[in-house]
Backbone of each chain as ProteinMPNN parsed JSONL, in Angstrom:
{"seq_chain_A": "XXXXXXXXXXXXXXXXXXXXXXXXXXXXXXXXXXXXXXXXXXXXXXXXXXXXXXXXXXXXXXXXXXXXXXXXXXXXXXXXXXXXXXXXXXXXXXXXXXXXXXXXXXXXXXXXXXXXXXXXXXXXXXXXXXXXXXXX", "coords_chain_A": {"N_chain_A": [[-20.179, -2.175, -18.858], [-18.293, -2.152, -15.897], [-17.318, 0.697, -13.981], [-14.008, 1.745, -13.703], [-11.442, 2.623, -11.406], [-8.473, 4.495, -11.306], [-5.113, 5.246, -10.321], [-2.785, 7.368, -11.481], [0.547, 7.818, -11.3], [3.258, 10.012, -11.715], [6.681, 10.95, -12.207], [8.409, 13.844, -12.762], [11.415, 15.153, -14.169], [13.621, 17.101, -12.09], [14.489, 19.453, -13.23], [12.618, 20.299, -14.974], [10.717, 22.579, -16.873], [8.144, 24.661, -15.598], [6.174, 25.271, -17.364], [6.269, 23.203, -19.293], [5.419, 21.096, -17.765], [2.824, 21.8, -16.979], [1.719, 21.854, -19.448], [1.842, 19.201, -20.18], [0.131, 18.171, -18.269], [-2.324, 19.255, -19.07], [-2.544, 18.035, -21.496], [-2.88, 15.405, -20.745], [-5.307, 15.595, -19.394], [-6.886, 16.19, -21.598], [-6.641, 13.869, -23.164], [-7.894, 12.008, -21.513], [-10.458, 13.055, -21.244], [-11.294, 12.946, -23.911], [-11.628, 10.249, -24.309], [-13.749, 9.599, -22.818], [-13.299, 9.321, -20.122], [-12.857, 10.349, -16.67], [-11.375, 12.812, -14.65], [-10.918, 12.671, -11.278], [-9.444, 13.798, -9.293], [-6.467, 15.698, -8.769], [-3.295, 15.378, -7.538], [-0.68, 17.283, -6.424], [2.475, 16.844, -5.499], [4.73, 18.17, -5.724], [8.227, 19.078, -5.709], [10.295, 16.496, -4.647], [12.423, 14.455, -2.683], [14.009, 11.667, -4.109], [13.815, 8.204, -3.264], [15.83, 6.705, -4.137], [18.466, 7.062, -6.527], [17.578, 7.99, -9.776], [18.559, 7.484, -12.938], [20.299, 10.346, -13.52], [19.254, 11.789, -11.504], [18.352, 13.029, -8.28], [16.178, 14.065, -7.205], [12.653, 14.613, -7.749], [9.658, 15.683, -9.471], [6.593, 15.13, -8.237], [3.472, 13.903, -9.356], [0.101, 13.032, -8.968], [-2.593, 11.52, -10.499], [-5.994, 10.996, -10.37], [-8.16, 8.801, -11.815], [-11.226, 8.023, -13.439], [-12.748, 5.562, -15.307], [-12.778, 3.535, -18.341], [-10.445, 2.215, -18.884], [-9.24, 2.327, -21.285], [-8.371, 4.921, -21.702], [-6.246, 5.02, -20.005], [-4.247, 3.517, -21.191], [-3.498, 5.193, -23.271], [-2.644, 7.451, -21.903], [-0.454, 6.42, -20.58], [1.162, 5.8, -22.738], [1.701, 8.322, -23.663], [3.132, 9.343, -21.459], [5.334, 7.733, -21.588], [6.626, 8.557, -23.894], [7.365, 11.068, -23.272], [10.032, 13.122, -22.605], [10.919, 14.293, -20.183], [9.753, 12.863, -18.176], [10.575, 10.762, -15.65], [9.765, 8.508, -14.324], [6.886, 6.439, -14.121], [3.75, 5.249, -12.813], [0.94, 3.241, -12.815], [-1.938, 2.454, -11.03], [-4.579, 0.279, -10.433], [-7.463, 0.893, -8.639], [-10.088, 0.345, -7.868], [-10.982, -2.274, -7.155], [-9.519, -2.994, -4.863], [-10.29, -0.982, -3.136], [-12.953, -1.507, -2.905], [-12.904, -3.939, -1.634], [-11.773, -3.161, 0.762], [-13.782, -1.63, 1.752], [-15.682, -3.531, 2.202], [-14.519, -5.047, 4.229], [-14.609, -3.202, 6.226], [-17.357, -2.882, 6.714], [-17.952, -5.424, 7.479], [-16.589, -5.674, 9.833], [-17.956, -3.964, 11.488], [-20.358, -5.324, 11.829], [-19.553, -7.761, 13.044], [-18.529, -6.887, 15.394], [-20.567, -6.213, 17.049], [-22.008, -8.567, 18.196], [-19.974, -10.041, 19.671], [-17.711, -8.511, 21.424], [-15.006, -8.852, 22.649], [-12.789, -9.721, 20.769], [-10.153, -9.705, 20.493], [-8.588, -11.38, 22.109], [-8.667, -13.847, 20.866], [-7.197, -13.505, 18.535], [-4.616, -13.152, 19.472], [-3.979, -15.668, 20.45], [-3.849, -17.139, 18.14], [-1.616, -16.141, 16.93], [0.383, -16.883, 18.72], [0.323, -19.545, 18.334], [1.429, -19.881, 15.789], [3.961, -19.127, 16.264], [4.947, -21.152, 17.846], [4.823, -23.227, 16.066], [6.86, -22.59, 14.379], [9.068, -23.111, 15.901], [9.216, -25.8, 16.2]], "CA_chain_A": [[-18.928, -2.437, -18.136], [-18.183, -1.373, -14.658], [-16.373, 1.812, -13.969], [-12.771, 1.44, -12.979], [-10.713, 3.803, -10.946], [-7.021, 4.335, -11.387], [-4.242, 6.332, -9.89], [-1.606, 7.453, -12.321], [1.581, 8.632, -10.668], [4.462, 10.168, -12.53], [7.746, 11.799, -11.679], [9.097, 14.631, -13.776], [12.772, 15.547, -13.778], [13.576, 18.328, -11.29], [14.815, 20.642, -14.022], [11.554, 20.525, -15.947], [10.075, 23.891, -16.801], [6.748, 24.598, -15.144], [5.351, 25.314, -18.579], [6.204, 21.864, -19.878], [4.654, 20.226, -16.876], [1.393, 22.12, -17.054], [1.284, 21.466, -20.785], [1.621, 17.755, -20.111], [-1.076, 17.944, -17.484], [-3.535, 19.532, -19.853], [-2.616, 16.988, -22.524], [-3.448, 14.221, -20.098], [-6.719, 15.91, -19.214], [-7.514, 16.097, -22.916], [-6.676, 12.451, -23.538], [-8.889, 11.306, -20.712], [-11.774, 13.579, -21.601], [-11.626, 12.457, -25.252], [-12.002, 8.84, -24.266], [-14.897, 9.376, -21.943], [-12.931, 9.152, -18.719], [-13.041, 11.518, -15.829], [-10.367, 13.006, -13.614], [-11.613, 13.033, -10.048], [-8.583, 14.591, -8.42], [-5.043, 15.76, -9.124], [-2.459, 15.685, -6.375], [0.668, 17.733, -6.769], [3.346, 16.801, -4.326], [5.854, 19.052, -5.997], [9.561, 18.495, -5.709], [10.485, 15.586, -3.521], [13.643, 13.677, -2.796], [13.764, 10.284, -4.485], [14.373, 7.243, -2.313], [17.087, 6.267, -4.744], [18.821, 7.824, -7.699], [17.071, 7.485, -11.055], [19.39, 8.138, -13.941], [21.211, 11.245, -12.826], [18.428, 12.657, -10.657], [18.119, 12.686, -6.873], [14.875, 14.618, -6.847], [11.684, 14.56, -8.822], [8.405, 16.389, -9.214], [5.569, 14.088, -8.176], [2.079, 14.238, -9.628], [-0.812, 11.887, -8.915], [-3.871, 11.816, -11.136], [-7.009, 9.982, -10.075], [-8.973, 8.704, -13.023], [-12.363, 7.129, -13.485], [-12.992, 5.287, -16.72], [-12.874, 2.163, -18.814], [-9.126, 1.611, -18.976], [-8.627, 2.69, -22.562], [-7.669, 6.203, -21.584], [-4.999, 4.78, -19.288], [-3.267, 3.057, -22.167], [-3.013, 6.339, -24.021], [-1.901, 8.304, -20.972], [0.837, 5.777, -20.339], [1.966, 5.96, -23.946], [2.113, 9.725, -23.627], [4.166, 9.486, -20.433], [6.519, 7.021, -22.059], [7.341, 9.298, -24.935], [7.737, 12.381, -22.774], [11.422, 13.006, -22.162], [11.217, 14.7, -18.806], [9.146, 11.95, -17.211], [11.596, 9.766, -15.338], [9.143, 7.282, -13.833], [5.442, 6.542, -13.922], [3.144, 4.038, -12.256], [-0.512, 3.275, -12.772], [-2.487, 1.455, -10.135], [-6.03, 0.211, -10.467], [-7.796, 0.947, -7.223], [-11.5, 0.091, -7.505], [-11.199, -3.555, -6.5], [-8.955, -2.96, -3.508], [-11.113, -0.087, -2.322], [-14.213, -2.195, -2.648], [-12.608, -4.956, -0.622], [-11.559, -2.45, 2.025], [-15.115, -1.203, 2.207], [-16.34, -4.735, 2.687], [-13.914, -5.348, 5.524], [-15.086, -2.207, 7.171], [-18.74, -3.158, 7.103], [-17.951, -6.705, 8.155], [-16.114, -5.457, 11.195], [-19.036, -3.337, 12.242], [-21.33, -6.355, 12.182], [-19.005, -8.755, 13.957], [-18.196, -6.27, 16.672], [-21.745, -6.089, 17.914], [-22.322, -9.703, 19.052], [-18.947, -10.41, 20.663], [-16.673, -7.492, 21.354], [-13.594, -9.156, 22.93], [-12.259, -10.59, 19.708], [-8.685, -9.545, 20.534], [-8.048, -12.565, 22.744], [-8.535, -14.924, 19.913], [-6.104, -13.177, 17.616], [-3.342, -13.353, 20.146], [-3.704, -17.093, 20.522], [-3.478, -17.614, 16.816], [-0.218, -15.738, 16.724], [1.221, -17.712, 19.58], [0.299, -20.826, 17.667], [2.378, -19.878, 14.693], [5.289, -18.997, 16.845], [5.343, -22.48, 18.292], [5.028, -24.034, 14.873], [8.173, -22.279, 13.845], [10.113, -23.659, 16.764], [9.276, -27.266, 16.085]], "C_chain_A": [[-18.848, -1.549, -16.898], [-17.104, -0.303, -14.766], [-15.149, 1.431, -13.143], [-12.147, 2.727, -12.489], [-9.217, 3.496, -10.938], [-6.323, 5.507, -10.706], [-3.022, 6.304, -10.797], [-0.613, 8.371, -11.616], [2.716, 8.813, -11.647], [5.423, 11.166, -11.909], [8.402, 12.52, -12.848], [10.484, 14.99, -13.25], [12.72, 16.893, -13.056], [13.846, 19.601, -12.098], [13.765, 20.939, -15.098], [10.952, 21.922, -15.769], [8.621, 23.725, -16.387], [5.79, 24.543, -16.329], [5.141, 23.927, -19.166], [5.294, 20.958, -19.064], [3.158, 20.524, -16.973], [0.838, 21.773, -18.431], [0.963, 19.977, -20.81], [0.329, 17.445, -19.357], [-2.339, 18.192, -18.293], [-3.688, 18.527, -20.992], [-3.283, 15.741, -21.954], [-4.947, 14.423, -19.876], [-7.49, 15.694, -20.513], [-7.707, 14.64, -23.324], [-7.811, 11.737, -22.817], [-10.309, 11.762, -21.068], [-12.226, 13.027, -22.953], [-12.15, 11.036, -25.239], [-13.111, 8.544, -23.278], [-14.562, 9.112, -20.49], [-13.134, 10.434, -17.935], [-11.901, 11.602, -14.824], [-11.082, 13.445, -12.348], [-10.775, 13.94, -9.164], [-7.181, 14.619, -9.0], [-4.272, 16.183, -7.884], [-1.087, 16.118, -6.864], [1.537, 17.73, -5.522], [4.536, 17.748, -4.505], [7.176, 18.309, -5.926], [9.787, 17.671, -4.443], [11.761, 14.799, -3.751], [13.29, 12.24, -3.158], [14.421, 9.349, -3.472], [15.683, 6.655, -2.837], [17.267, 7.06, -6.021], [18.206, 7.183, -8.948], [17.817, 8.232, -12.147], [20.371, 9.044, -13.24], [20.448, 12.163, -11.871], [18.274, 12.122, -9.233], [16.765, 13.191, -6.401], [13.928, 14.465, -8.033], [10.441, 15.327, -8.44], [7.275, 15.37, -9.342], [4.19, 14.639, -8.512], [1.25, 12.951, -9.575], [-2.144, 12.292, -9.528], [-4.832, 10.663, -10.863], [-8.021, 9.964, -11.199], [-10.1, 7.7, -12.846], [-12.604, 6.822, -14.952], [-12.957, 3.818, -17.052], [-11.528, 1.458, -18.823], [-8.43, 1.976, -20.265], [-7.848, 3.99, -22.475], [-6.322, 6.024, -20.88], [-3.894, 4.365, -20.251], [-2.65, 4.244, -22.899], [-2.197, 7.283, -23.132], [-0.511, 7.722, -20.739], [1.75, 5.923, -21.545], [2.549, 7.366, -23.981], [3.285, 9.927, -22.643], [5.477, 8.845, -20.886], [7.318, 7.841, -23.042], [7.742, 10.698, -24.465], [9.101, 12.311, -22.096], [11.623, 13.291, -20.687], [10.508, 13.865, -17.748], [10.148, 10.843, -16.905], [11.01, 8.471, -14.779], [7.644, 7.493, -13.806], [4.904, 5.207, -13.426], [1.632, 4.214, -12.257], [-1.008, 2.147, -11.881], [-3.997, 1.478, -10.267], [-6.516, 0.057, -9.032], [-9.212, 0.482, -6.881], [-11.69, -1.202, -6.731], [-10.705, -3.55, -5.061], [-9.805, -2.083, -2.596], [-12.432, -0.751, -1.949], [-14.021, -3.228, -1.545], [-12.418, -4.301, 0.75], [-12.896, -2.036, 2.632], [-15.867, -2.377, 2.839], [-15.813, -5.104, 4.073], [-14.472, -4.442, 6.606], [-16.501, -2.539, 7.66], [-18.833, -4.481, 7.852], [-17.555, -6.536, 9.617], [-17.218, -4.88, 12.072], [-20.038, -4.379, 12.714], [-20.771, -7.284, 13.247], [-18.681, -8.168, 15.326], [-19.39, -6.235, 17.614], [-22.01, -7.338, 18.752], [-21.244, -10.059, 20.082], [-17.735, -9.478, 20.543], [-15.246, -7.99, 21.624], [-13.026, -10.158, 21.947], [-10.742, -10.645, 19.786], [-8.006, -10.805, 21.074], [-7.724, -13.643, 21.737], [-7.349, -14.688, 18.987], [-4.749, -13.486, 18.225], [-2.98, -14.825, 20.174], [-3.264, -17.643, 19.187], [-2.017, -17.292, 16.538], [0.737, -16.627, 17.489], [1.404, -19.078, 18.929], [1.385, -20.894, 16.607], [3.806, -19.83, 15.19], [5.819, -20.377, 17.245], [5.638, -23.379, 17.102], [6.428, -23.822, 14.324], [9.287, -22.943, 14.632], [10.298, -25.151, 16.577], [10.129, -27.693, 14.908]], "O_chain_A": [[-19.27, -0.393, -16.879], [-16.141, -0.406, -15.526], [-15.251, 0.878, -12.048], [-12.313, 3.787, -13.093], [-8.78, 2.393, -10.609], [-6.88, 6.594, -10.548], [-2.311, 5.301, -10.855], [-0.896, 9.543, -11.367], [3.099, 7.869, -12.339], [5.032, 12.087, -11.192], [8.885, 11.898, -13.794], [10.694, 15.113, -12.043], [11.876, 17.732, -13.369], [13.467, 20.696, -11.683], [14.002, 21.73, -16.011], [10.715, 22.373, -14.648], [7.955, 22.766, -16.779], [4.757, 23.874, -16.3], [4.024, 23.523, -19.49], [4.516, 20.17, -19.601], [2.335, 19.611, -17.041], [-0.339, 21.444, -18.578], [-0.042, 19.548, -21.377], [-0.453, 16.581, -19.753], [-3.304, 17.431, -18.209], [-4.802, 18.204, -21.405], [-4.128, 15.114, -22.592], [-5.75, 13.527, -20.139], [-8.573, 15.109, -20.535], [-8.782, 14.235, -23.766], [-8.575, 10.976, -23.41], [-11.229, 10.952, -21.176], [-13.395, 12.682, -23.127], [-13.0, 10.662, -26.046], [-13.377, 7.389, -22.944], [-15.431, 8.724, -19.709], [-13.534, 11.463, -18.479], [-11.509, 10.601, -14.224], [-11.77, 14.465, -12.338], [-11.301, 14.74, -8.391], [-6.757, 13.665, -9.653], [-4.562, 17.207, -7.266], [-0.424, 15.407, -7.62], [1.338, 18.53, -4.608], [5.244, 18.073, -3.552], [7.237, 17.088, -6.064], [9.501, 18.109, -3.329], [12.128, 14.515, -4.891], [12.372, 11.66, -2.577], [15.459, 9.674, -2.896], [16.522, 6.176, -2.074], [16.32, 7.66, -6.529], [18.309, 5.972, -9.144], [17.718, 9.453, -12.264], [21.192, 8.579, -12.449], [20.963, 13.21, -11.478], [18.091, 10.924, -9.018], [16.272, 12.801, -5.343], [14.35, 14.22, -9.163], [10.187, 15.594, -7.265], [7.034, 14.822, -10.417], [3.789, 15.695, -8.023], [1.669, 11.912, -10.086], [-2.747, 13.287, -9.125], [-4.509, 9.499, -11.1], [-8.658, 10.974, -11.5], [-9.945, 6.669, -12.191], [-12.659, 7.743, -15.767], [-13.088, 2.961, -16.178], [-11.473, 0.229, -18.775], [-7.203, 1.946, -20.355], [-6.797, 4.141, -23.097], [-5.378, 6.776, -21.123], [-2.751, 4.809, -20.135], [-1.44, 4.294, -23.119], [-1.188, 7.841, -23.564], [0.481, 8.45, -20.705], [2.954, 6.142, -21.405], [3.725, 7.568, -24.286], [4.277, 10.586, -22.956], [6.568, 9.343, -20.607], [8.549, 7.821, -23.025], [8.397, 11.432, -25.205], [9.304, 11.553, -21.147], [12.402, 12.614, -20.017], [10.646, 14.13, -16.553], [10.527, 10.078, -17.791], [11.688, 7.444, -14.762], [7.173, 8.59, -13.506], [5.537, 4.166, -13.603], [1.112, 5.213, -11.76], [-0.538, 1.013, -11.982], [-4.624, 2.536, -10.221], [-6.039, -0.808, -8.297], [-9.507, 0.247, -5.71], [-12.457, -1.247, -5.769], [-11.382, -4.038, -4.157], [-10.013, -2.406, -1.426], [-12.951, -0.584, -0.845], [-14.854, -3.374, -0.651], [-12.855, -4.836, 1.769], [-13.101, -2.088, 3.844], [-16.57, -2.242, 3.84], [-16.585, -5.433, 4.974], [-14.759, -4.861, 7.727], [-16.794, -2.482, 8.854], [-19.671, -4.651, 8.737], [-18.114, -7.171, 10.511], [-17.384, -5.258, 13.231], [-20.512, -4.33, 13.849], [-21.439, -7.565, 14.242], [-18.576, -8.903, 16.307], [-19.229, -6.227, 18.834], [-22.226, -7.194, 19.955], [-21.563, -10.348, 21.235], [-16.871, -9.646, 19.682], [-14.336, -7.594, 20.897], [-12.815, -11.322, 22.286], [-10.119, -11.535, 19.207], [-6.977, -11.237, 20.555], [-6.658, -14.258, 21.759], [-6.588, -15.613, 18.703], [-3.856, -14.016, 17.563], [-1.828, -15.196, 19.952], [-2.4, -18.517, 19.119], [-1.286, -18.103, 15.97], [1.764, -17.064, 16.969], [2.48, -19.675, 18.968], [2.158, -21.85, 16.547], [4.72, -20.415, 14.608], [6.98, -20.71, 17.009], [6.571, -24.183, 17.122], [7.086, -24.757, 13.867], [10.329, -23.292, 14.078], [11.387, -25.692, 16.769], [10.289, -28.889, 14.663]]}, "seq_chain_B": "XXXXXXXXXXXXXXXXXXXXXXXXXXXXXXXXXXXXXXXXXXXXXXXXXXXXXXXXXXXXXXXXXXXXXXXXXXXXXXXXXXXXXXXXX", "coords_chain_B": {"N_chain_B": [[-14.509, -27.419, 14.368], [-14.085, -25.058, 15.792], [-13.93, -26.086, 18.35], [-11.711, -27.681, 18.264], [-9.629, -25.887, 18.064], [-9.74, -24.662, 20.503], [-8.925, -26.704, 22.145], [-6.29, -27.115, 21.364], [-5.213, -24.757, 22.152], [-5.457, -24.966, 24.88], [-3.578, -26.928, 25.455], [-1.283, -25.626, 24.907], [-0.898, -23.645, 26.779], [0.502, -24.662, 28.854], [3.081, -24.579, 28.016], [3.492, -21.993, 27.953], [5.135, -20.079, 29.544], [7.262, -17.73, 28.563], [10.349, -16.308, 27.972], [12.271, -13.283, 27.559], [11.878, -10.414, 25.376], [8.635, -9.083, 25.204], [6.612, -9.461, 22.487], [5.284, -7.018, 20.311], [1.907, -7.07, 19.854], [-0.404, -6.089, 18.634], [-0.667, -4.533, 15.671], [-0.208, -1.343, 14.109], [-1.898, -1.32, 11.99], [-4.144, -2.857, 12.619], [-4.963, -1.594, 14.918], [-5.597, 0.999, 14.137], [-7.44, 0.414, 12.317], [-6.992, 0.161, 9.503], [-7.963, -0.401, 6.34], [-7.465, -0.13, 3.696], [-4.45, -0.131, 2.261], [-2.392, 2.32, 1.379], [-0.087, 2.981, -1.17], [1.105, 5.41, -1.201], [1.321, 6.305, 1.307], [3.795, 6.963, 2.885], [4.887, 7.244, 5.443], [3.469, 5.398, 7.023], [4.145, 2.98, 5.736], [6.843, 2.938, 6.131], [7.117, 2.147, 8.734], [7.031, -0.503, 8.529], [9.204, -1.45, 7.256], [12.565, -2.546, 7.464], [15.586, -1.17, 8.829], [17.517, -1.398, 6.79], [15.953, -1.303, 4.578], [14.523, -3.522, 3.935], [11.512, -5.506, 3.773], [9.679, -6.077, 6.684], [9.314, -9.183, 8.411], [6.198, -10.714, 9.233], [6.099, -11.891, 11.638], [7.448, -10.307, 13.293], [6.102, -7.914, 13.218], [3.478, -8.378, 13.773], [1.244, -8.308, 12.111], [-1.651, -9.489, 10.313], [-1.886, -12.248, 7.977], [-3.277, -11.489, 5.728], [-3.102, -8.744, 5.861], [-0.366, -8.475, 5.652], [0.078, -9.282, 3.019], [-1.15, -7.226, 1.611], [0.384, -5.132, 2.481], [2.915, -5.781, 1.463], [2.46, -5.53, -1.248], [1.886, -2.801, -1.412], [4.284, -1.68, -0.497], [6.051, -2.502, -2.452], [5.04, -1.15, -4.638], [5.486, 1.454, -3.809], [8.224, 1.441, -3.86], [8.743, 1.218, -6.561], [8.007, 3.719, -7.515], [9.836, 5.275, -6.369], [9.406, 6.18, -3.781], [10.071, 4.736, -1.631], [13.064, 3.075, -0.614], [14.837, 0.434, -2.359], [16.995, -0.816, -1.263], [19.203, 0.076, 1.407], [22.412, 1.129, 1.705]], "CA_chain_B": [[-13.356, -26.554, 14.053], [-13.872, -24.139, 16.9], [-13.543, -26.843, 19.544], [-10.344, -28.154, 18.099], [-8.691, -24.813, 18.347], [-9.729, -24.445, 21.938], [-8.118, -27.756, 22.738], [-4.884, -26.825, 21.08], [-4.831, -23.619, 22.974], [-5.316, -25.446, 26.246], [-2.326, -27.649, 25.565], [-0.141, -24.732, 24.773], [-0.703, -22.771, 27.932], [1.505, -25.267, 29.713], [4.399, -24.17, 27.543], [3.45, -20.545, 27.781], [6.144, -19.179, 30.104], [8.289, -17.378, 27.582], [11.191, -15.219, 28.455], [12.666, -12.357, 26.507], [11.023, -9.248, 25.201], [7.283, -9.367, 24.74], [6.418, -8.952, 21.14], [4.117, -6.154, 20.154], [0.97, -7.945, 19.165], [-1.361, -5.397, 17.794], [0.019, -3.587, 14.808], [-0.935, -0.1, 13.844], [-2.923, -1.571, 10.973], [-5.369, -3.295, 13.278], [-5.369, -0.597, 15.901], [-6.218, 2.146, 13.474], [-8.427, -0.114, 11.382], [-6.67, 0.557, 8.14], [-8.379, -1.476, 5.44], [-6.821, 0.076, 2.405], [-3.072, 0.314, 2.471], [-2.042, 3.156, 0.239], [1.361, 2.992, -1.395], [1.609, 6.777, -1.049], [1.429, 6.589, 2.739], [5.182, 6.584, 3.152], [5.115, 7.159, 6.898], [2.938, 4.122, 7.491], [4.911, 1.879, 5.168], [8.177, 2.95, 6.712], [7.133, 1.431, 10.0], [7.06, -1.934, 8.251], [10.44, -1.854, 6.606], [13.703, -2.518, 8.377], [16.607, -0.132, 8.643], [18.193, -1.553, 5.502], [14.995, -1.2, 3.49], [13.807, -4.784, 3.723], [10.172, -5.641, 4.345], [9.764, -6.835, 7.929], [8.451, -10.357, 8.476], [5.049, -10.379, 10.059], [6.255, -12.388, 13.005], [7.975, -9.195, 14.076], [5.21, -6.757, 13.229], [2.185, -8.759, 14.311], [0.112, -8.1, 11.209], [-2.222, -10.737, 9.824], [-1.329, -12.599, 6.674], [-3.948, -10.675, 4.722], [-2.522, -7.41, 5.933], [1.002, -8.542, 5.147], [0.031, -9.342, 1.555], [-1.437, -5.879, 1.113], [1.554, -4.316, 2.791], [3.977, -6.114, 0.521], [2.125, -4.922, -2.535], [2.017, -1.348, -1.292], [5.704, -1.333, -0.363], [6.678, -2.686, -3.75], [4.621, -0.036, -5.486], [6.189, 2.648, -3.349], [9.605, 1.34, -4.334], [8.762, 1.476, -7.999], [7.872, 5.133, -7.789], [10.944, 5.919, -5.636], [9.02, 6.74, -2.486], [10.808, 3.932, -0.665], [14.265, 2.485, -1.217], [14.93, -1.022, -2.459], [17.991, -1.129, -0.24], [20.026, 1.187, 1.887], [23.793, 0.624, 1.875]], "C_chain_B": [[-13.03, -25.673, 15.235], [-13.384, -24.888, 18.136], [-12.085, -27.264, 19.451], [-9.33, -27.073, 18.473], [-8.583, -24.552, 19.836], [-8.821, -25.473, 22.607], [-6.63, -27.481, 22.553], [-4.36, -25.722, 21.983], [-4.561, -24.065, 24.399], [-3.967, -26.138, 26.435], [-1.123, -26.724, 25.588], [0.149, -23.927, 26.033], [0.359, -23.338, 28.866], [2.907, -24.794, 29.322], [4.545, -22.647, 27.482], [4.613, -19.739, 28.362], [7.284, -18.908, 29.14], [9.094, -16.218, 28.14], [11.523, -14.302, 27.3], [11.647, -11.258, 26.346], [9.664, -9.667, 24.675], [7.084, -8.703, 23.397], [5.187, -8.041, 21.103], [3.107, -6.921, 19.324], [0.068, -7.217, 18.197], [-0.624, -4.348, 16.981], [-0.847, -2.34, 14.642], [-2.089, -0.336, 12.88], [-4.234, -1.981, 11.621], [-5.888, -2.211, 14.2], [-6.108, 0.563, 15.245], [-7.213, 1.726, 12.411], [-8.193, 0.364, 9.948], [-7.005, -0.612, 7.219], [-7.716, -1.363, 4.085], [-5.427, 0.624, 2.661], [-2.6, 1.038, 1.22], [-0.531, 3.188, 0.062], [1.952, 4.387, -1.238], [1.812, 7.155, 0.419], [2.818, 6.161, 3.233], [5.442, 6.388, 4.644], [4.649, 5.819, 7.449], [3.82, 2.97, 7.023], [6.294, 1.789, 5.799], [8.238, 2.194, 8.031], [7.154, -0.079, 9.779], [8.269, -2.346, 7.432], [11.589, -1.67, 7.592], [14.645, -1.382, 7.996], [17.224, -0.189, 7.236], [17.23, -1.518, 4.314], [14.199, -2.461, 3.238], [12.412, -4.746, 4.352], [10.268, -6.526, 5.583], [8.853, -8.051, 7.882], [7.319, -10.095, 9.455], [5.147, -10.97, 11.449], [6.834, -11.294, 13.894], [6.981, -8.04, 14.195], [3.824, -7.086, 13.762], [1.002, -8.481, 13.402], [-0.43, -9.458, 10.771], [-1.679, -11.029, 8.437], [-1.979, -11.774, 5.569], [-3.348, -9.275, 4.68], [-1.112, -7.412, 5.355], [1.009, -8.552, 3.62], [-0.228, -7.96, 0.974], [-0.246, -4.955, 1.33], [2.655, -4.512, 1.756], [3.704, -5.445, -0.821], [2.346, -3.409, -2.498], [3.483, -0.93, -1.237], [6.396, -1.458, -1.718], [6.288, -1.582, -4.727], [5.381, 1.221, -5.111], [7.639, 2.638, -3.811], [9.696, 1.699, -5.805], [8.769, 2.971, -8.289], [8.838, 5.96, -6.92], [10.488, 6.656, -4.379], [9.72, 5.986, -1.36], [12.019, 3.328, -1.37], [14.123, 0.976, -1.389], [15.895, -1.51, -1.389], [18.618, 0.166, 0.234], [21.385, 0.582, 2.215], [23.977, -0.804, 1.402]], "O_chain_B": [[-11.875, -25.544, 15.639], [-12.534, -24.394, 18.877], [-11.335, -27.209, 20.426], [-8.314, -27.339, 19.115], [-7.509, -24.265, 20.365], [-8.054, -25.152, 23.514], [-5.834, -27.606, 23.484], [-3.239, -25.761, 22.49], [-3.605, -23.633, 25.044], [-3.302, -25.952, 27.453], [-0.097, -27.01, 26.206], [1.294, -23.576, 26.313], [1.033, -22.596, 29.581], [3.789, -24.632, 30.165], [5.554, -22.104, 27.032], [5.049, -18.782, 27.722], [8.157, -19.751, 28.932], [8.548, -15.272, 28.709], [11.087, -14.538, 26.173], [10.67, -11.184, 27.091], [9.569, -10.52, 23.792], [7.364, -7.518, 23.22], [4.19, -8.282, 21.784], [3.413, -7.371, 18.22], [-0.187, -7.678, 17.085], [-0.039, -3.408, 17.521], [-2.028, -2.308, 14.986], [-3.115, 0.342, 12.934], [-5.305, -1.517, 11.228], [-7.088, -1.941, 14.258], [-7.122, 1.039, 15.755], [-7.763, 2.561, 11.692], [-9.087, 0.897, 9.291], [-6.4, -1.681, 7.311], [-7.443, -2.36, 3.417], [-5.262, 1.712, 3.211], [-2.435, 0.444, 0.155], [0.213, 3.394, 1.02], [3.171, 4.534, -1.15], [2.4, 8.191, 0.73], [2.976, 5.14, 3.902], [6.145, 5.459, 5.041], [5.346, 5.185, 8.241], [4.193, 2.098, 7.808], [6.841, 0.701, 5.976], [9.285, 1.664, 8.402], [7.28, -0.846, 10.733], [8.343, -3.482, 6.963], [11.582, -0.768, 8.43], [14.49, -0.736, 6.959], [17.423, 0.838, 6.587], [17.652, -1.687, 3.17], [13.291, -2.465, 2.407], [12.175, -4.042, 5.334], [10.868, -7.6, 5.537], [7.737, -7.968, 7.369], [7.481, -9.329, 10.404], [4.38, -10.605, 12.34], [6.717, -11.358, 15.118], [7.018, -7.279, 15.162], [3.078, -6.19, 14.157], [-0.134, -8.424, 13.872], [0.274, -10.464, 10.855], [-1.081, -10.162, 7.799], [-1.326, -11.404, 4.594], [-3.121, -8.706, 3.612], [-0.711, -6.479, 4.659], [1.851, -7.904, 2.999], [0.384, -7.565, -0.019], [0.085, -4.12, 0.488], [3.24, -3.556, 1.247], [4.598, -4.871, -1.442], [2.912, -2.822, -3.42], [3.876, 0.057, -1.858], [7.224, -0.622, -2.084], [7.1, -1.139, -5.538], [5.858, 1.959, -5.973], [8.213, 3.684, -4.116], [10.616, 2.397, -6.234], [9.455, 3.431, -9.201], [8.677, 7.17, -6.763], [11.107, 7.636, -3.966], [9.934, 6.526, -0.275], [11.994, 3.1, -2.579], [13.381, 0.325, -0.655], [15.634, -2.496, -0.701], [18.57, 1.197, -0.437], [21.458, -0.401, 2.952], [25.079, -1.345, 1.488]]}, "name": "protein", "num_of_chains": 2, "seq": "XXXXXXXXXXXXXXXXXXXXXXXXXXXXXXXXXXXXXXXXXXXXXXXXXXXXXXXXXXXXXXXXXXXXXXXXXXXXXXXXXXXXXXXXXXXXXXXXXXXXXXXXXXXXXXXXXXXXXXXXXXXXXXXXXXXXXXXXXXXXXXXXXXXXXXXXXXXXXXXXXXXXXXXXXXXXXXXXXXXXXXXXXXXXXXXXXXXXXXXXXXXXXXXXXXXXXXXXXXXXXXXXX"}
């Protein structure tokens, strides 16, 4: 099976003790390691204002964990996050497919740029086209 | 296929004189060659949502349909994790 990459984001309540948070982080590390996954990176954004109120909180502590694995470890991490009281929101995103597609676009652009550079002209005309369609 | 488009284009130039503000054609996405739209890139996403928090139609932003689809997904993810608002006021 191919390796999948995920980003797990979670928001802890602003009044969470640092201890609890680091304990949760090591639990997550453990879960992933046990299931043969790998953490490639952990991003700590720290306390940040929420775009909208969640429950009674206006702020949250953001953490992003980048995981490589089969997908089974994600299920367990999510379960863990669900049962943890001070986690007010979490989101997992699978990223390998989108990243692969982005990579493809990048290499495609490099190739197509060499034979005919002024591609911009064409794009503009297509847009104009749609504009007219809307008017009719 | 290619010829047909050229013909259509030729016909349109007659109607070309358009008044009003010139729309910005090249979005930041194309200009900066962003292939992967990250939902964590709040600054970027914010340039594609209106004052009230709505996602801007691509006729106003000049992004391609493929880019718009990725944008929409990223904006919705950002909303879920409270990086962007669903609405303002």
